[in-house]
N, C-alpha and C positions, 0 to 999 in steps of 0.2 A: 497585380494579378496573384491569386494564391500558388502556394508551392504545389506541384505535383498535379496540377490542374488538368492534365491530360488523364491520370490515373482517376481522378473523382469523376472525371466525366464518361468513361470507360464504366467505371461500377455503376453510375446511373444509367448509361446504356442498355443494359442487361436489366437492372432490376424490376422493369414491371414485367417483363418476361417470367421471369423468376418466382416473383412473389406470385403470378398468375398462376402457374404451374404447380408452386408450392400449395397454394390455397386449394388448387383442385387435387393434389393429392391427399392433404391432410382432410380434405372434406369437411371444411368448415373456416368461420372466419378467423383471421390472424391477427395476433397480438403486434406490437412493434419490436419486440425482440426476437418474435420468430420470423418476422420478415426478414429482420436483417441476418440472422443465424441461416435462414434457408437460402438467401441470396448468396450466402459467401460459402457454400458447400465447395469442396475440392474438385469433386465431379461435376459440378457446375448446375442445371437443373436437378429439381427433387426427383427421385424414383421410389422414397417410400415415405411414409410416417413415422418419425423418431419418437420413441418413448422415452419421456423425461425421467431424469433420474437414474437410467439405465442404459441407454445405447451410448457406446463411445462413437463419435462424428468428427470426421476430418474435413476440417476450414480452412479456408485460404484468405488469411488477413491481408488487410491492404497496406498497413505500414507497421512500423518497430519503432518504439522510443523509451532510451536507455538513461538512467542518470549514471552519474560518472563511479558512483560507489561500486553498483551491480555491473556497470558496464566492463568494468576492469575484467572480471571472471568469465563474461559473457563473450567479449571478444577475444580474450585468450583461447577460449574453447572454440570460438569460429575461425580461428587461425590454423587450428588442425582439421578443419572441414574439408582442405582440398580446394576452395572455391577461389576465382581470382574477384569477384564483385557479390555485394549483398543482392539476393535477387527482388527485394521489394525497397521501397524508400525507407529508410532507418536514419535516425538522429540519434545523436550523443549530447547530452547536456550537464555541464559542469556545476552542481549546486550543493552537492552533498560534504564537499572536503573542505568548508569555509566556516571556521570557528566565529562564532559571533563573540565580541568581545569589548573591542574600544570604540567599534563604528565603522560603517562602509569603507572607506577609502584607508584606514590603518588595515583593517581585518582581510581584505580583499589582498591588499599588498603583501601580507603575511603569507596566506594561502597561497599565492603565486608563488612566492618562495618555497615553502615547506613542501609544496606538492608538485612543484615544478616537473619533476621527472614522471608522475602520473599523467599530469594534463599533456605534455609532450607525447607520450606513449599513446594516449586517446587519441588525440590530433593526429599522429603519424597513422595509426592504424585507420582512422575516418578516412584520411586521405590516400590510402592505398586500397581501401575497399568501396569507395564510393558513398561513404557516410557523411550526413551532415553535420556540424560539429558548432556546439554554442557553447562560447567563452565562459570561463569563471566569471560571474558577475552578471551574466546575460540573463538570470531569471532563474526561477523554479520549474522545474520539468513541466509539470501538468498544466501552471499557468501560460507558458510557452507554447506547448502544444494547444492549448485552447485558443490564444490567440494567432496562431499561424497554421495549426495543421488539421485540427477536429473538424468534421464535417459531418453532417446528417446522413442516417444510413449507412457509415462506413463501419469497418471491423478495424480495431488496433488491439496489438498485444504490447507490453511494456514490462520492463524489468524492475518495477516498481508496484506495490499493491495499491497506491494510488490512481494508477493509470485510469482508473474507473472514473476521474473526474471529468474525462471528453465526454460523459453520458449526458452532462448539461448542453452538450452542442447536437445531441441525437445519437450519438453512436453506441455501440456496442464494443467498449474498450475495456480490456482484461487483465488485471497484473499475473506475470508469470515469471518463473525462473528463469536464469539465461539460457539453459539447456534448451527452453522452448523457443526462446528468440533465435537460438541458432539455428534449429530445426528451419524456420522460416526465412531466415538468412541466405539458407544453404539451398531455397527453393523447394524446400518439402511440405507435405501438410503439417499443419496443427492439431494436434487431438484434444478433442474436450468431451466431457460426457454431458450429452444433452440435458440444460440446466431445467430445473422448475421453474416457475413463473410465481410471483409475490406481486401481485397488483397493489398498488396504494393511490386510493381516490382521494383527490384532493378538493375540498369546495371549500365556498367562502374565499376571503381574501385577508392577506397579513396587512398588520396596521399597529401603529404606536411601536412598541420597543418588541415585538414578536418578530423576527427574520428567517430568511431561508436555514438558517442553521437550525433553529427550534424544531424545524419539521424532523430533521435527522435525528435531533437528539430526542425528539418523541418515539420515533422509529425505534431506535435504539433501544430504547427502555421496554417497549412492546417485544422486540424480538430477541434481545440480549445478543451477546457478541457470537453466539454462533447460530442463531435463528434464521441467518439468511444463506447459511451453507448449503452449497449445489443450487442456488436460485438466483435468477436474474429478478430485481425488482424493477417493476415499471410503474412509473408515475403519471397519471391521467387526471382529467377533471378541469373544472373552469379554475381551480385553485393554482393547478399548475401551470396553466395558460396565463395568468396573472404575473407570475415571477419573472425576473430577468434570468437571462442566458447563465450568467455568471452565479446567480443565486442556485440556479439548478445544479450547476457544475458542484456548489458546496455540498448540496444533499447528496448526489453521486458520489461525491470523494469521499465522505463517511460511510458510504454502505460498505465499504472495505470492513468497518470495525464491525459489523453484523455479519460479517463470514460471506459476505453475497459475492457472486462472481462477478457481478457488476451491476449496474442501475442506468437506467436512461429514460429519457423524457422524448416525446413525440416531439416533431418539427413544428415550429409556430413561429409568430411574428418578432415574438425577442429574440431567438435564434438569427432571423432574416435581420434583424436591426443590428445585430453584434456581429455579424458576417459582414457588414456594409461599416462599420464603424471601425474594423480591424483589416479594411481595405480588400475583401474578398466578395464583393458583390459578384464576380462572375460565378462563385459558389452558389449563392443564394438564389442567384439567376437559373442555371441549372437544378437546383433544387426545388424551386418553385414550380418546373415545368414535371417534376414527378411526385408533388407534396403529399398526394393521396397516398402513397406506398411508403412515405416517411413519418407516418404515425400509424396507431393501430386501428382496424377497421371499427366503423361505428358500432356494429353489434358487438363487437368486444367490450367496448366502453359504455354501451346501452345495458349489457346483462353482465358484467365481470365476473360474478359469482360462477358462471358458466365455463370459462377459459382459464382463470387464474388458480392454483392449487390453494392458494390463500389470497384472502384478501383484508385490506385494513383500509378504514376510512377516518379521514382527519379532516374537521373543520377548521380551516384555517383562520374565520373569523374569532374562534373561540378559544384558541390554542394559545397558551400563555409562556413568557419567556422561561427558558432553561439554565440550569447549569448540570453535568454530568460529570460525576467522579464522586472522590478520587479513585485513584488505582485501578479504574476501569470505566472505559466509554460507555456503559451500557445502565450506569447506577445515576436515573435521570430523576432529577427533581425539580418542579418549577421553583423559580427565583421566590416566591411568595413563602413558600416553606423551607427556604434554605438555613434561614437563622434558627427554627426550632429543631431540624434534623442537625445540623452542626453541634449543637449544644449536645444533643443525644448520643453523638458519635464523639465527642470530645474533637471534633476538628479544629487545628488552629484557626481562630477568627480574623485575625489580622492578617492581611494579603500584602505580601513583598513585594509582587511584580505582577504587571499586567503586560502580556505578550500579544501584539497583534501581527498576522500573517500567515506564515506556512501556505501550502499547496491549497489548504482549504479553503481560507480566507484572506486572500491578497489581493484581489481584485481593484478596479478604480472605485467601483461602487461601495464596497467594504471599507477602503479607506474615507469615503466622504460620510458614510455614518458615522463612523469611531470619531472622524474630526469634527463631525458638526457636536458631539458631546464633547470632544475635547475645548473646542471654541467657548462652548459655555462656562467652562471651568475658568477659563482667563477672563470672559466678561463678566462673571459672576464673583471674581475674586475669590475662586475655590483652589485652594493650594492642593496640589494631587499628594496623597499619602503614600502612593508606591511609587516603586520605580516603573519606567514604561521602555519596552522595546519594541520596535517596527521593523516588519520584515516586509518590503513591497516585492509582488510575485515576479516583475520583471523588470528590466532596465526602461521599456517602454512605459509601462506604469509609473515607476519613481520618476523619469523624467517629465512625464505628464503632470504627476502630483505636485512635484516641484515645481512646474511653471505656474500652476493653477492654484499655490499657497498652501497646499495641504500639509507637506511636511512640516512649513514653518510652524503650524499650528500646532504640533505636536512638539516640536521643539521648543515652543513656549511654555511647555510643561516638563521643560528639561528631559524628554523622551530622547533616547540613543536610536538613532536610524542606522540599523545594523544593513548589512549588503542584500543584495535581491538573491536571498538563497533561502535554505531551509534552516539554517541556524540551530535555535534552541529545540526546534519540532523533532529533531532526530539525535538530541542530545549533544550538538556541536555547538556549546556553551560554557565558554568561560565564567563562570559568574561569580564576579567580584564580591559579592557584598557575603556569601556564606561558602565556607569551603570544610566543615566537619559535616555531621549529619543531624543536625538539629532537625528537630519538628517544627514544619513552616508551612505555609499556604502561597500558592501563586496561581492566578487564574490565565487561560490563553485561548486563542479563537483557532487553535489547532485540532488534530483529530485523534491522537493518541495520549493517553495521560496514565501510561503503565508505572509501576514502581522504578524509580531511576532513571525513567525515560527523558528527561528534560536538562537534568544537571547531575545525574548520578548517586542524588542523595536518593535512599531509601525512605525516607522519612517527609521528603517534600511532596504536600498533598496538592496535588494539579486538578483543576477542575476547567471543564470545557463550557464555553459561550461564544456567542455570537460578538464579532468587534465592538458592536456598540455596548454591550454588556458588559465586556470586559473593561472597557473604557471607563463607564460609570462605576463599576464595583473598585478598579483601580483607584479613581480619584478619591473614591469615600475611604478607600484602605481597608474596608470590612467584607467580610464574606457575605455577612447577612446584610448588607444593604440592597433593600428593595427600591430602584428608582422610580417604579409608577407608584408609591406612596411615600417613601421615606425622605427627609428633608439634610440639607447640610449646613453646619456652620461657616461662613466665608470669613475673611480675613478680617472684616469688618465687626464680628461677631453677630450677624445677621442670619436668620434661617432663609435659605433657599432649596430649590428644587429643581432638579433638571428638567428641560422639558423634552418631548418626545424626540428620537434621533429623526433626521432628514437626510435623504441619501440622493446622489445621482447617479442614475442607470449607467449612462455614459458622458465623456466629457462634451460640453457644448461645443468647446472648440477643436473638437477631435484629439485623437492620440497624436502625439508627436515623440518622435525619439532621434539622436543624433546618430548612435551606433548601438544597434540592436544588440550585437555580439556573436552574430552568426559566421560561420566560417563555411563556406562552400569546397566539398571535395575537388581534387582533379579530376579532370576527364578521364585520363589513363593513369593509375595508380601504380602501375606495374613496376614502376622504377625506385618506388619509395621503400625506403628500408625502414623496417620495425625495430628497436634496438632495445634488447633487456639485458642489463648488466648482470654477468653471474652473481655477484656479491651484493645485489641490491635486496634491500631490506622490506621495499614496497611491492615490488613486482617479481615474479617467478613463471617461467615458462611451464606448463602442465606436463605430466607423465600419464600416460593412460592408464586406469585403474583395472585391477586383472580382474579376469572374467571368473566366473562361475566354476567349479570343477566337476560340475554335475552331480556330486554326492550328497548326501542328506549331511546337515551341520552339527556336528556335536562336540559335546566339552566347551561349550560358549557359556561365560561367565558374565554375571551381571557387575554392570560398571555403575549405574544408577538407577533408583528407584525413584523419578520424579513424582513430587507431590505439589498437588494443586495446579494451578495455572503453571504451564510452561510454555510462553510466547517465543517466538524467533528472537526476540531481546535476550531471553534467558539463556538461550542455545546458543547465540552468538550476537554479542553486545554489539552497540555502536559506539557513540560517542569517540574516544581515543582509539578504538580498534578498527575506526574506519582507514585509517591510514596503510592497514594491512591487506585491504579488501582485494588486492591484484597478487597477494604472495599467500599462497594457500597453507603452507607449512608454519610461517608465523602466525597468521590469525588463527589456526587451530590450537594456538594456543589461549585461546578462550570459550574453548568447546565445551559448552555446559557448565561454566563456572555460575552462572544465576540461577540455576535451578536447585530447587530445593530437595535435600537427600530424604527422603520421608522415615528413614531409620534415624536420625539425629535432628532434622529440622534445619541444617545447616546448609549453606553454600558453597559451592568448591572444596568440600570434605567428605570425601567416599574412603569407603574401608578397600585394601588392594588384597586379592585372594591370594596374590603370589607373597607378599610379605605378612600379611596380617596386619600391616601399619594403615595409617589414615593419612591422605594428603589430596591435593587439587586433583579434580577430574582429569585434566589432559596429562598430569603428569602420571598418574597412576596407568591411564589408558596408552600411553606412550611404551611404560614397561609389559603392558599385554602385549602391544604389536610387537615389541621387539623379540617377547619370549614364542610370537606366533601364537597366541592364544585369541581365538575370536571371543568377541563380547556382545552383550545385550543391553539394550536401554529400555526403560520400562516407564512409561508416561500414561498420565491423567485424561482428563476429556479436554476436547478440541485441542491436541497437542499440536505445536508449532504454529498458533494463532499468531496475527499479525503480519510483519512484513514479508514481502516475498523472497526475500534475502536467501539464495541458494546455498550460502554458507552455511545455514545452518544443517543442510544435508551433505553437504561436499568436507565439511570438517571431520565429522564421526566416521564417514565412509574413508577419509585419508587417514584416519588415526587407526583404523583397523575394526571399527565397529560394524557387525555383519547385520544386525536386526532391530529394528524400533517395534515395540509391542506396546499398544495404550488402549485406553478406551475408545476413543477415537480421534481423528485427526483433522485438522484444519486442510482444506481443498489444495491450497498453493504446494503448503508443506508435503502433503503426501504425495504430490505429482514430482516435486523436487527430489524427493528419497527414492522415488521410483526411476528418475531420469539418471541420479546417479550410481544406478545398480544397488541399490539397498533393498533388504526385504523388509517391508512396513505391515505390519500385521496389528488386527484388532481383537481384543478377547470376545469369544462368542457370549460367555458371562462375565459381564463386567466385574462380579464379585473377584473372580478369579485373579484379579489385581491384588486382593488382599493375601493372596497365597503365597506371593514373592518374598523370599527372605534375602537376606544381606549376603549369605553366602552359598547362593543358589548358583548350580550350574544347569544349562538347558541343552535337550538334547530335540532336535527337529527331526522327528522320525522318520517322515514321508515327503521330504522335501523333494525328493529324488521323483515323485510325483505330481511336482508343481503344475497345476494347471488352472484356466478359468474357473471361477465357482467352486472349486475345492476347496474344502478346510485343509488347514494343517495342524495335525497334530505336535503338541508340544509334550515332551517327558521334562516336568521340573525335580531336579535332584537336589534336595536339602543335606545341610551340613552332617545331618545325625544318620543320611543314608535313606532316610523317608523318600517317597515319591509322590509328587502330583500328576496327573496327564489331564491335559486341557486339551480346546479348541480353540484354535483361532480363525479368522476371517482374512480374506484379503480381495482388493477390488481390481487387481490386475487382468488386463484382458491379453490374448496372445502376443501382440506387437510388444506389450509392454514385458511380457516374460522374456522375451526376445532383448529386450534391453537388460534385465536381470543378467540372462546366460553370458553376453558379449561384455558383462561388468560396467556397462555405461550405455546411453542412449548415443553418445558421441561416439562409442568404440565401434555402434554399428552404423553410423553415418558413413565415418570414414572408410569400412568394409564397402559399402555399398558405392562411395566414390572413388575407390579403388587407390586411398590415400596413406 
């Protein structure tokens, strides 16, 4: 039986009525995304049609998922909310704090030792508040969720941007910051601006070397890293129905890389097969009873241009294998063109590592397709030229893959099988072959490839591909290898070609596992004591942020003017900093250390207007805070792209930054800033970014009139006494302005709960 089957049946029991009512209110056929959104309104049945990209709407998500790195701060916040138990089914998954180095057994043992304090904290909080706990080694959150919790037509939020992976099982699953999750845990509505809708019509059928991963690599090339911002991507058509459930999950997973709110597919036979294979026939039976409501209306898919804000069409029969990168996931290149492009850009041709896994591509099917290539290398006497690393998606997948001999195939190529965890994908990789900043190339089946992402080296050129393409390129050792036409020389000196990959959608003997790694919470956790040592370096109880004094903000100094791409990795790095995710003051020492200073093009080197000297960003900001001087961060386009980590908002807030002023925000980060009581503004005229000088002082001269849809005037005073006055915009509605007034959304929750 599935987890939370009663909750799922309850959702399904009212879905037909709510969809019918929504269709009546909206006055037209509905997309799948609209059906799920309208059936999860906080107030129940729809009473009005919401305007896309304008109306803020309150929703009632069905469940919450948290990974260990973000769960720490989320649960530390929830502990202040004054609640005895979470209001909706919630799980915590320990997958981020396990470093890949020697191999699964040793690495897991090391993580359990080095992070025992954090794991014990998370397990005790889970026990106290009725939260399901998945132990270290149980698997990567999004694969575990797909195997156990995702269900067609459901709505889920998660404290990780790749929560969207569950769209592969027909959910609207959205990545959020921990403060958003706390709202829902506390039994409150979750607010989202009603998304735009992007339709992707898939025709034809994948074949040969082309994989589901190539669909999203192609879409990323079309939309770019910000083209999906504020939108749900809905895939449909014969091509969509022809793909496996986990293949759909891969596509939805990487939708985060185009800024999409989420992505989803309609319920079909592949999802039914997957539910049955993962022992959830009760869910598929229930879904089958209302399946017409678990996909878009026929009229929508027959005339999609009438119902979507943007339409993309891809013929899967013509789609070619791609590699995307380096340094950005939207730089899409067909593999047949990679050699020429690499030469033009002086990308290193020799490939050091091929990495297979991550939440994007760690399913059983993924492993079989990559293993079919690895087996050929063994059979055809081809010695792999690159190192191999494998991260299975869950203990269930690992156990089943080992039973079926898949892992042995990789080990025959001297691959290292790492723990069922994120590992190199999130920078948790102690890379043994390189320790400096040498220019080099790696290929992986992950989702992100920002500078320094995998190994901390800014000169590692990381390219994203399907597991089978990663396997082929790693075996060849060359970035310009095209397995559809190029030959390799084997150990006997013979020319050989790799045959097309072959995959197995679901294990013929079924999935099997001895210990999945799940720990259910106590029925009554009231007597569970959650301990946080006062001298802990890893955990720190939170203190409320100060509320706004209601006055105009004047005399604010520039902390940094960030130049170019500034992702959450630049604002709050992962890797070794993951150890401090539960200690706000300690992790604040990485605040904006990766952002490039526009005035000297250096990282972590900014001018203090107190001393006139240059120092690291956190050090300069701590001096401003000590002196009671407010500060401003200025940024470029899509500021805060990438992970959902709210630390990128909490750190500057904790250190005393008052305003973030940018050309445009990534959705999750803008929301996180609002939740933490920060002022997030955008330039009305983007060229005003160029007016900002290194010694500037900012006066927000009409902040006292802060109101929805009202611009805020900023007076910029330069060092020579000259001034520029500019207009800025914001997207705060009245409830969000209340967050700002109270100092944070959590402060308001506590007040309303009397805590």
